[in-house]
C-alpha positions in Angstrom: -10.1 -0.8 0.4 -6.6 0.5 1.6 -7.5 3.9 4.0 -4.4 5.5 3.6 -2.6 6.8 0.4 0.8 6.4 -0.5 2.0 10.1 0.6 0.3 9.1 4.1 2.0 5.8 4.9 5.5 7.2 3.7 4.7 10.1 6.0 4.2 7.9 8.9 7.3 5.8 8.1 8.9 8.7 8.6 7.6 9.7 12.2 6.4 6.7 14.4 6.9 3.6 11.8 3.5 2.5 13.3 0.7 0.7 10.9 -0.5 -2.0 13.0 -4.0 -3.2 11.4 -4.4 -0.8 9.0 -5.6 -1.4 5.7 -2.8 -0.9 3.0 -4.5 -3.3 0.5 -3.5 -3.1 -2.9 -1.7 0.1 -2.7 1.4 1.0 -4.3 4.0 0.8 -2.0 7.4 -0.1 -3.8 10.6 1.1 -3.1 9.6 2.3 0.4 11.6 2.2 3.7 9.2 -0.1 6.0 12.7 -1.0 8.2 11.7 -1.6 12.0 7.8 -0.7 11.3 4.9 -2.3 12.8 2.9 -3.8 10.7 1.2 -6.3 12.9 -2.0 -7.2 11.8 -2.4 -4.9 8.5 -4.4 -5.9 5.3 -1.5 -5.6 3.1 -3.1 -8.1 0.0 -2.2 -7.7 -3.4 -0.1 -4.3 -2.7 2.8 -3.9 -4.6 5.7 -3.7 -2.1 8.6 -4.7 -5.2 12.0 -3.2 -4.0 11.2 -1.9 -0.3 13.2 -2.4 2.4 11.5 -4.1 5.6 14.4 -5.0 7.1 13.4 -6.2 11.1 9.6 -4.8 10.1 7.0 -7.1 12.4 4.5 -7.9 10.3 3.0 -10.7 12.3 -0.5 -12.2 11.0 -0.2 -9.3 8.5 -2.5 -10.4 5.6 0.3 -10.0 2.3 -1.9 -13.0 0.2 -1.2 -11.9 -3.9 1.1 -9.1 -2.8 4.0 -8.3 -4.7 7.3 -8.4 -2.9 9.5 -9.1 -5.5 13.3 -7.8 -5.0 12.2 -7.0 -1.2 14.3 -6.9 1.6 12.8 -8.5 4.4 15.9 -9.6 6.5 15.2 -10.4 9.7 11.6 -9.4 9.7 9.0 -11.2 11.7 5.8 -13.0 9.7 4.9 -15.2 12.9 0.7 -16.7 11.3 1.4 -14.0 8.1 -0.7 -14.3 5.3 1.5 -14.9 1.9 -0.6 -16.9 0.0 0.2 -16.6 -4.1 2.2 -13.6 -3.2 5.7 -12.6 -5.4 8.9 -13.1 -3.5 11.1 -13.3 -6.4 14.8 -13.2 -5.5 14.0 -11.3 -2.3 15.7 -10.7 0.5 14.1 -12.9 3.5 17.6 -13.8 5.9 17.0 -14.5 9.5 13.4 -14.1 9.0 10.5 -15.2 10.8 7.8 -17.1 9.1 6.9 -19.2 12.4 3.2 -20.6 11.4 2.8 -18.5 8.1 0.8 -19.9 5.0 2.9 -19.7 1.5 0.3 -21.7 -0.3 1.0 -20.7 -4.3 3.3 -18.1 -3.2 6.8 -17.4 -5.8 10.1 -17.6 -3.9 12.0 -18.8 -7.6 15.9 -17.4 -5.7 14.4 -15.9 -3.1 17.4 -16.0 0.0 16.4 -17.2 2.9 19.3 -18.3 4.8 18.9 -18.8 8.3 15.1 -18.5 8.1 13.0 -20.3 10.4 10.0 -21.8 8.9 8.8 -23.9 11.4 5.5 -25.1 11.1 4.9 -23.3 7.5 2.5 -24.4 5.1 3.9 -24.0 1.9 1.8 -26.6 -0.3 2.6 -26.2 -4.2 5.3 -22.8 -3.7 7.6 -22.4 -6.1 11.0 -22.3 -4.0 13.2 -22.8 -7.0 17.5 -21.5 -7.2 16.7 -20.4 -3.5 19.2 -20.1 -0.7 18.1 -22.1 2.0 21.1 -22.8 4.1 20.4 -23.3 7.5 16.9 -22.8 7.1 14.2 -24.7 9.7 11.4 -26.4 7.8 10.7 -28.6 11.1 7.2 -29.8 10.5 6.2 -27.8 7.9 4.0 -28.3 4.8 5.5 -28.4 1.2 3.4 -31.0 -0.1 3.9 -30.7 -4.3 6.8 -27.6 -3.7 9.6 -27.3 -6.0 12.9 -27.3 -4.7 14.5 -27.4 -8.3 18.0 -25.9 -8.3 17.3 -25.1 -3.9 20.4 -25.0 -1.8 19.3 -27.6 1.4 22.6 -27.5 3.0 22.1 -27.9 6.6 18.8 -27.4 6.2 16.7 -28.6 9.1 13.7 -31.1 7.6 12.2 -32.8 10.7 9.0 -33.7 10.6 8.5 -31.9 7.3 6.1 -33.0 4.3 7.9 -33.5 1.0 5.0 -35.3 -0.4 5.4 -35.1 -4.6 7.7 -31.9 -3.7 10.1 -31.9 -6.6 13.7 -32.0 -5.0 16.7 -30.0 -5.7 17.8 -33.0 -8.5 14.2 -32.9 -10.3 13.1 -36.4 -8.7 9.7 -35.9 -7.0 9.3 -36.6 -3.3 7.4 -39.8 -2.7 7.0 -41.5 0.4 
């Protein structure tokens, strides 16, 4: 259960911007400005972050499972080891974000912009990346088992050691080794 209200979070964001290890689960935090905030190890499970600005925010180790981050701006954010299982990131901006070791199993990234993001060793099992911008993304060692990449732009994407078994490729074909 969340330990703060939306208003208390907004007050902190105007001051120290530190929400380190805070429980914000289930809160409506839509449209708030978390830019450069410290949300490391925070619990945002099921939180509504639609349209929120999280530019340059530190979300390393944060629990964002089942959170709604549609239309959120996470450009240059740090999400190393973050739990984004079943998160909704449709049409979100993750330009330059660091998602190394993040778990995005079952997440929806339809139409998301991940230009030059780092997803090294990320888990993207059954993740929907349809029509997303993956130009220059580093997916070294990532697991995209059963992921959907239909219509995604993979120009200059680094796929070294990436598991694409049963993934649906941009042209609609299923990858089989």
